[in-house]
Structure formats: C-alpha cells, structure tokens
C-alpha positions in Angstrom: 1.4 21.1 0.6 3.5 20.0 3.6 5.5 17.4 1.7 7.7 16.8 4.7 4.8 15.5 6.7 3.6 13.5 3.7 7.0 11.8 3.3 7.0 11.0 7.1 3.5 9.5 6.8 4.4 7.3 4.0 7.7 6.2 5.6 5.8 5.5 8.8 3.3 3.2 7.0 6.2 1.4 5.3 8.2 0.5 8.4 4.9 -0.7 10.1 4.1 -3.0 7.3 1.1 -1.1 6.2 2.3 0.3 2.8 2.2 -2.9 0.8 0.3 -6.1 1.4 2.0 -9.1 3.1 2.4 -12.3 1.1 2.1 -15.5 3.2 4.4 -17.3 0.8 7.3 -15.0 1.7 10.2 -16.5 3.8 9.7 -15.0 7.3 12.2 -12.5 8.5 13.2 -14.7 11.4 14.7 -17.2 8.9 16.5 -14.3 7.1 18.1 -13.2 10.5 19.2 -16.8 11.2 20.9 -16.9 7.8 22.7 -13.6 8.7 23.8 -15.0 12.1 25.3 -18.1 10.3 27.1 -15.8 7.9 28.5 -13.6 10.6 29.8 -16.6 12.5 31.5 -17.9 9.2 33.2 -14.5 8.6 34.3 -14.3 12.2 35.9 -17.8 12.0 37.6 -16.8 8.7 38.9 -13.7 10.4 37.2 -11.4 8.0 35.3 -9.5 10.7 35.6 -9.2 14.5 32.9 -10.2 17.0 31.2 -7.1 18.3 31.6 -6.4 21.9 28.1 -6.3 23.4 27.2 -5.5 27.0 24.7 -7.7 28.8 22.1 -5.0 28.4 22.1 -5.1 24.6 20.4 -7.5 22.4 19.6 -8.0 18.7 15.9 -8.3 19.4 14.3 -5.9 21.9 12.3 -7.4 24.7 8.5 -7.4 24.1 7.8 -4.7 26.5 10.3 -2.4 24.7 8.8 -3.0 21.2 7.8 0.5 20.1 4.9 -0.5 17.8 3.3 -3.7 16.3 4.6 -5.2 13.0 3.3 -8.0 10.8 3.8 -11.6 12.2 6.3 -12.5 9.5 8.5 -9.4 10.4 11.1 -9.2 13.1 12.6 -6.6 15.4 16.4 -6.5 15.4 19.3 -4.0 15.6 21.5 -2.2 13.1 24.4 -4.3 14.5 22.6 -7.6 13.8 22.2 -6.8 10.1 25.6 -5.2 9.5 28.8 -6.8 8.4 30.6 -3.5 9.3 30.1 -0.3 11.2 33.2 1.7 10.7 34.4 5.3 11.3 36.0 7.2 8.4 39.7 8.3 8.1 41.4 11.5 9.4 43.1 12.7 6.3 43.6 16.1 4.8 41.7 17.1 1.7 43.8 17.9 -1.4 43.3 19.3 -4.8 44.9 16.2 -6.3 45.3 12.7 -5.1 44.5 9.0 -5.8 41.2 8.9 -3.9 38.2 11.1 -3.5 37.6 12.1 0.2 33.9 12.2 0.9 33.0 14.6 3.8 29.8 15.5 5.6 29.7 18.8 3.8 29.7 17.1 0.4 26.4 15.4 1.1 23.4 17.7 0.4 19.8 16.7 0.0 20.7 13.0 -0.3 23.1 13.6 -3.2 26.8 14.2 -3.9 28.3 16.3 -6.6 31.4 14.1 -7.0 33.1 16.6 -9.2 33.5 19.0 -6.2 34.6 16.3 -3.8 38.3 16.8 -2.9 41.0 14.2 -3.2 43.4 12.7 -0.7 46.3 10.0 -0.6 46.1 7.2 1.8 48.2 4.2 3.0 47.9 1.5 0.2 48.0 -1.2 2.9 44.9 0.1 4.7 42.8 1.7 2.0 40.8 -1.4 1.2 39.0 -1.2 4.6 37.8 2.3 3.7 37.0 2.2 0.0 33.4 3.0 -0.7 31.2 0.5 -2.6 27.6 0.8 -4.0 25.2 -0.1 -1.3 27.3 1.5 1.5 25.3 3.8 3.9 27.2 6.8 5.3 26.0 8.3 8.6 26.8 11.8 9.9 27.9 11.2 13.5 28.3 14.7 14.8 27.4 18.4 14.3 24.3 20.0 13.0 23.6 17.2 10.5 24.0 14.4 13.0 21.8 11.4 12.0 21.7 12.4 8.3 22.6 9.5 5.9 23.6 8.9 2.4 23.3 5.7 0.3 26.2 5.3 -2.1 24.5 4.3 -5.5 27.2 5.2 -8.0 30.9 5.7 -8.0 32.8 7.2 -10.9 36.2 7.0 -9.0 37.6 5.2 -6.1 36.6 7.1 -2.9 37.1 6.9 0.9 35.3 8.7 3.6 36.2 11.2 6.3 36.2 10.7 10.1 33.0 12.5 10.9 31.1 9.8 8.9 30.3 6.2 9.9 29.8 3.6 7.2 27.3 0.9 7.5 27.6 -2.2 5.3 24.6 -4.6 5.6 24.5 -8.3 4.8 23.1 -9.4 1.4 19.7 -10.5 3.1 18.9 -6.9 3.9 18.4 -4.3 1.1 20.5 -1.2 1.8 17.7 0.9 0.1 15.2 -0.3 2.8 17.7 0.6 5.6 18.2 4.0 4.1 14.5 4.6 4.0 14.3 3.5 7.7 17.1 6.1 8.3 14.6 8.8 7.2 11.7 7.6 9.3 10.2 9.4 12.2 10.9 6.4 14.5 14.6 6.5 13.5 14.9 10.2 14.3 13.2 9.6 17.7 16.0 7.1 18.6 18.7 9.5 17.3 17.4 12.4 19.4 17.3 10.1 22.5 20.8 8.7 21.8 22.7 11.9 20.9 25.1 13.2 23.5 27.1 16.4 23.9 26.2 19.9 25.0 27.8 22.0 22.2 28.0 19.5 19.3 25.5 16.6 19.5 27.0 13.3 18.3 26.0 9.7 17.9 28.8 7.1 18.1 29.0 3.8 16.4 27.8 1.9 19.5 24.6 4.0 19.7 24.1 3.6 15.9 24.5 -0.2 16.1 22.0 -0.5 19.0 19.2 1.3 17.1 16.2 -1.0 16.7 14.9 -1.6 13.2 11.9 -3.6 12.0 12.8 -6.1 9.2 10.4 -7.5 6.7 10.9 -10.6 4.6 13.3 -10.1 1.7 10.7 -10.2 -1.0 8.6 -7.7 1.0 11.7 -5.4 1.3 11.7 -5.2 -2.5 8.0 -4.4 -2.6 8.3 -1.7 0.0 11.4 -0.1 -1.7 9.6 -0.1 -5.0 6.6 1.5 -3.5 8.6 4.1 -1.6 10.6 5.0 -4.7 7.4 5.7 -6.5 5.9 7.9 -3.8 9.1 9.7 -3.0 9.5 10.4 -6.7 5.9 11.8 -6.8 6.7 14.0 -3.8 10.0 15.2 -5.4 8.0 16.2 -8.5 5.6 18.1 -6.3 8.4 20.0 -4.7 10.0 20.8 -8.0 6.7 21.8 -9.5 7.3 20.0 -12.7 4.1 18.0 -13.2 0.4 18.2 -13.3 -0.8 18.6 -9.7 -4.2 17.1 -10.7 -2.5 13.8 -11.4 -0.6 13.8 -8.1 -3.7 14.5 -6.1 -5.5 11.7 -7.9 -2.7 9.3 -7.2 -2.6 10.3 -3.6 -6.3 9.9 -3.2 -6.2 6.5 -4.8 -3.6 5.4 -2.4 -5.7 6.7 0.5 -8.7 4.6 -0.7 -6.5 1.6 -1.2 -5.3 1.8 2.4 -8.8 2.4 3.6 -10.3 -0.7 1.9 -7.4 -2.9 3.2 -8.1 -1.7 6.9 -4.8 0.2 7.1 -6.0 3.8 7.2 -7.2 3.9 10.8 -6.4 1.7 13.7 -8.6 -1.2 14.6 -10.3 -0.9 18.0 -10.4 -4.2 19.9 -13.6 -3.0 21.7 -15.5 -2.8 18.4 -18.1 -5.5 17.8 -16.8 -7.9 15.1 -18.3 -7.4 11.7 -19.6 -11.0 11.7 -22.1 -10.1 14.3 -23.1 -7.0 12.3 -23.6 -9.1 9.2 -25.8 -11.5 11.1 -28.1 -8.7 12.1 -28.1 -7.1 8.6 -28.7 -10.3 6.7 -29.1 -13.6 8.8 -28.9 -15.5 5.5 -25.5 -14.1 4.5 -22.5 -16.3 4.6 -20.1 -15.8 7.4 -16.6 -16.6 6.4 -13.3 -17.1 8.2 -11.4 -16.5 5.0 -11.1 -12.7 5.0 -8.3 -12.5 2.5 -6.0 -9.5 3.4 -8.6 -7.8 5.5 -8.3 -7.4 9.3 -9.5 -10.3 11.4 -12.5 -8.4 12.8 -13.7 -7.6 9.2 -15.9 -9.7 7.1 -15.8 -10.4 3.4 -19.2 -10.3 1.8 -21.0 -9.1 -1.4 -23.0 -5.9 -2.0 -26.2 -7.8 -2.5 -26.1 -9.3 0.9 -26.0 -5.9 2.7 -28.0 -3.7 0.3 -31.4 -4.0 -1.3 -31.1 -2.7 -4.8 -33.1 -2.1 -7.9 -33.3 0.1 -11.0 -36.1 2.7 -11.7 -38.6 2.9 -14.4 -37.9 2.8 -18.2 -39.1 5.8 -20.2 -42.1 4.9 -22.4 -43.7 7.7 -24.4 -46.8 5.6 -25.0 -47.4 5.1 -21.2 -49.1 8.2 -19.8 -50.8 6.6 -16.8 -49.9 7.9 -13.3 -48.6 10.9 -11.5 -46.0 13.2 -13.2 -42.8 13.1 -11.1 -39.4 14.5 -11.4 -36.8 11.8 -12.1 -33.0 11.5 -12.3 -31.1 10.1 -15.3 -27.4 9.2 -15.4 -26.8 12.8 -16.7 -27.9 14.0 -13.4 -25.7 11.8 -11.2 -22.0 12.6 -10.8 -19.4 11.5 -8.2 -21.1 12.3 -4.9 -23.0 15.3 -6.4 -26.1 16.0 -8.6 -26.7 18.3 -11.5 -30.3 19.7 -11.3 -29.9 22.0 -14.4 -32.1 19.6 -16.4 -34.7 17.7 -14.6 -37.3 15.7 -16.5 -40.7 14.3 -15.7 -42.6 11.2 -16.5 -45.7 9.5 -15.0 -45.4 6.9 -12.2 -48.1 4.7 -11.0 -48.8 4.4 -7.4 -47.5 0.9 -7.5 -44.2 2.0 -8.9 -43.4 4.7 -6.5 -42.0 2.5 -3.7 -39.5 1.0 -6.1 -38.6 4.2 -7.9 -38.5 6.8 -5.2 -35.2 7.9 -3.7 -35.1 9.0 -0.1 -32.3 10.5 2.0 -29.4 8.2 2.6 -29.9 6.1 -0.6 -26.8 5.4 -2.7 -27.3 5.8 -6.4 -25.1 4.1 -9.0 -25.2 4.6 -12.7 -26.0 1.3 -14.6 -25.1 2.9 -18.0 -23.2 5.9 -19.3 -20.2 6.3 -16.9 -20.7 2.8 -15.4 -20.4 2.7 -11.7 -20.5 6.5 -11.1 -22.2 7.0 -7.7 -23.5 9.5 -5.3 -25.4 9.6 -2.0 -28.8 11.3 -1.9 -28.5 13.6 1.1 -31.5 15.9 0.4 -34.6 16.1 2.5 -37.0 15.8 -0.5 -37.7 12.7 -2.5 -37.1 12.2 -6.2 -37.7 9.3 -8.6 -35.2 7.4 -10.8 -35.3 5.9 -14.3 -34.1 2.4 -15.3 -30.3 3.2 -15.9 -29.8 4.1 -12.2 -29.5 1.5 -9.4 -30.9 2.5 -5.9 -29.0 0.8 -3.1 -30.6 1.0 0.3 -28.9 -0.6 3.4 -30.6 -3.8 4.8 -29.4 -2.8 8.2 -27.0 -0.5 10.0 -24.3 0.6 7.5 -22.2 3.7 6.9 -23.3 4.3 3.3 -20.4 6.7 2.6 -18.0 3.9 3.2 -19.5 1.9 0.3 -19.6 5.0 -1.9 -15.8 5.2 -1.4 -15.5 1.4 -2.2 -17.3 2.1 -5.5 -15.0 5.0 -6.2 -12.0 2.8 -5.6 -13.3 0.0 -7.8 -14.1 2.5 -10.6 -10.7 4.2 -10.5 -8.9 0.8 -10.6 -11.1 -0.4 -13.6 -12.7 -3.1 -11.5 -16.1 -2.0 -12.6 -16.8 -0.5 -16.0 -13.2 -0.9 -17.0 -11.9 -1.5 -20.5 -12.1 -5.0 -21.9 -14.8 -6.1 -19.5 -17.3 -6.2 -22.3 -20.3 -4.8 -20.4 -22.7 -2.3 -21.9 -23.9 -1.6 -18.4 -23.6 -2.6 -14.8 -26.5 -5.2 -14.5 -28.4 -5.8 -11.2 -26.8 -9.3 -11.1 -23.2 -7.9 -11.6 -23.9 -5.2 -8.9 -25.2 -7.8 -6.5 -22.1 -10.0 -6.8 -19.5 -7.4 -6.2 -17.1 -8.4 -3.4 -16.9 -5.9 -0.6 -15.4 -5.8 2.9 -17.6 -5.2 6.0 -15.7 -3.6 8.8 -17.2 -3.1 12.3 -19.8 -0.3 12.1 -17.7 2.0 14.4 -14.7 1.6 12.1 -16.7 2.3 9.0 -17.4 5.8 10.4 -13.8 6.3 11.5 -12.5 5.3 8.0 -14.9 7.7 6.3 -13.9 10.5 8.6 -10.2 9.9 7.9 -10.8 9.7 4.1 -12.8 13.0 4.2 -10.2 14.6 6.3 -7.3 13.7 3.9 -9.4 14.4 0.8 -10.2 17.8 2.2 -6.6 18.5 2.6 -5.8 17.7 -1.1 -9.0 19.6 -2.3 -7.9 22.7 -0.4 -4.5 22.5 -2.1 -6.1 22.2 -5.5 -8.5 25.1 -4.9 -5.6 27.3 -3.8 -3.7 26.6 -6.9 -6.7 27.0 -9.2 -7.6 30.4 -7.5 
C-alpha cells in the first residue's frame, strides 16, 4: 500500500472542505479573521508585537484569479502572516552537554517527533530568552537544507527549550488551531508553494517572508476541530498500517466505508456543470415524484428522493408444499444472495404459475435485496439467463435510466452503518414498505456512473492489497 499517497489524498480532501460535512450553524471563517485582525491591532497598540512590513503586492487574501481551488462558502483564503502572532527565526547558539535550556535543532526532528533526552543544552541571555522559549502549540519550520519545508508541532515540553537559527517558529492566534495548520503544512498544496518559493542553488531555503506569504484555506473554528479529529483518526490508521500492528481487514473495511461515505455525499468525484440536473432525470423516471429544493448536504445538482420513487420493487413467491400447480423453476433464497455475488451450490426448485412469472422472475440488471436473514444484503443479477425468487428477496427494477450499481453501493453503505438491519431497530425483516421509504440521493446520471467507476477503482486497489497479503 502506498501510504504516502493515501495520506496526501486525505489531507487534500481536508484542506478542500471535503473530509467532514459543513455545519451551517458554524460561525463563518470571515468573522474569525476579523477577530484576529482586531486582536492584532490591539497587540500592536500595546507594543507586544510589531506591524509586519508588507509590500503592495502582498495581501492576506489572494485575488479571485489566484485562488488555487474552490473551498466551501463559509471558509476563507488567507495567509500564514494573517493568522500568526509571530513568525520568528531561532537563535545562533552553540550546543552544550549541560546548560539551562534545551536547544532544539533541525537534526533533532525526525518523523514528526523529537527525542528530547538527546537534544543538547545551551545557555542564553536571560533578558532575551522569553522571546525564544518554546510553548505547546508552536510550529517549527525548517528553513534551509535538505529538510526545507518540514515542520514540527510542539505538543509537550518536559523542560524549558529554545530553538536554533535554521528553524522558524510560527505562533498562531487562538482562533486558528495549530494542529490544523500543521496538517496544512503536510498537504500537497503547501509543498507546491514551498517548491515554488524556495531559493538557492546549493542549499534551497525558504525565509520568513516567503513562509508568511503562503496562502492557506481557513475553515470555521468548529470545523477546524472536526477536521483535526478526523485527520488524527485517519493518520493513526495509516500509522498502524505502516507499523504492521493491526488487522489489515479492519483497516481496509474502514477505508472502504470512508470511500462510500464520500461517494454518497457527492465528494468522491467532481461535479460536471454540463451534466443534466438530477431534477430533470427524476421527472422522466417518475413524473409523480416530489422535486425538492432541500437537498440536505448533497450537491445542488442532486435530488433527494426515496427508493420507491425510482425503483419498482416486489418480493417473490412463498414456498408452499401443498401448492404443486405450475412450471418447475429454479429459484433463489437468501442463502444464495451475498454482497454482489451469488452462491449456486444449492439451487432449489418450486412450481410457478404463468401469472406469477412476471413478478417472480429476475432478469439481467435487477438489484436483489434480502428481506430476511442478513437484512439488506444485496447483489446485482448480471447473468444472461433468468431465474426466479422466493418471498424473502426483494427484486428492484429501475423505473427509468439509473446506474443500478450506484444504489447497490448505497445499500452497502446503509448496511455497514447500521441504517438498515441494525441492532435495536426491532425489525424481523426489511418490509416492502420500509424498503420503499428509504431516503436516497439521486445524482445526475453521468455522475452516477463516474462515482461507481471511482468506487470500483479504489475498492480494487484495496482488494489487490488484501489478496497479496493473503497469498
């Protein structure tokens, strides 16, 4: 598994506002930035910080034409300067075996961690040391050499420590989480800016001015917390993968679950403005279906609907040993239907009347869903021959143009998240009425196919990893 690429993909989703859902009740980031500006002016007046020297060409917010990618409406583009109380170079002091302060150097930072016991000491002017003492939440940035651009978030300090001159310290205002900024410092977009801004032929370096002018997307404060929480979870999972200390089956399941989550929110693939809106598609599929403007957290071109509005569905025939009238036909039970596959090792027969065949026959493209047993388990019938079903299986057949595989993955997502057949629901089976009323999204038809293609591409990636490890 290329965990480096996986980290970058997750970070990329995070800084674009696609990792966690937005909450319309969150205070917009624009208000947050105004508070920071007011706080900065207060500190300048009190003489606690100096006003930064900006050229006419620099700005806290990039011009629209320079915005590198779209972000949610309640986010804001700004700069590292705008969110920082201080961007300060370290001290040029010699390392010693003994001294009053630890002296943190670039070489002491390895893989986002510091072995403080091995960090040397130094002595420093007591009248100046306060400006350079490290605090939890400080972010240190390597400004030169092979590690230029690497960063470290100070999270614990056993002793007082200062930092060496090849490091720059960034201290953010309270309205911005240092952990969010640190994750941004690991993103692909950040590294693109570092590569563009680094100077020097022999030893590349990035000075404090370049660092301060880097553009950063800022979410609302509450969303920063949600993003950091989600990133910590995912980075922890990837760490475990790299260390090989957990069950890979669980990791793959979690990764697939997240892929489905993003897919169903409309965040797995980009929307295409040339696609016909789903509202028009729904009108063709079912003219009687409700067209709603309230699409919850779905993209604007999607529609919120129910399964019964876009699929015709029914169950098959109940087995009755006393009823022997009709033509003997092979039929499927719940023991034959598994997630997107079928077990043909035991196929039974029972008689079907001519009048029952239309209702009970499965043809290529039908979606089958278990009414009992493992409730909600589903598979698409992709065979060229027909077969019948019994009464514990629902047959779903599209009322119009749909990508059936998209709705298979929706059922898989609902099942894995205990939204159908979960504990405590109190259902002995998934009734036709319950199935009919399941809320589902309807994307444009072209996007349905793009989503399925991306899901299957990513799932194939994880399946191949699993097969390799099981071989």
